[in-house]
C-alpha positions, -999 to +999 in steps of 0.1 A: -328-003+203-291-010+208-282-028+239-246-021+254-231-056+240-246-046+203-231-013+206-197-025+218-198-050+190-206-023+160-178-002+174-152-031+173-164-040+138-162-004+127-125-003+142-117-035+125-130-023+090-111+007+093-079-012+102-081-037+076-086-006+048-055+011+063-034-022+060-047-028+027-037+007+016-004+003+030+003-027+010-007-013-022+013+020-014+041-001-007+039-021-038+033+011-060+065+025-045+087-007-050+076-010-084+081+026-093+115+023-079+125-008-099+111+007-131+134+038-126+164+017-116+158-002-151+156+032-171+189+043-151+207+014-162+194+015-196+206+048-200+238+042-185+245+011-211+232+033-240+258+059-229+288+038-223+281+019-256+287+051-275 
């Protein structure tokens, strides 16, 4: 059914798709980590300001 060209093309496509998914997952993870870090910093700053006013 599959000749060698078609098999190589299929393997390359699968690797390309897996690579694309890994890149997207890494980007989403980095975004979420940065977002969570900023949220934590804002909470700490707000807490510091609340205590410094008292």
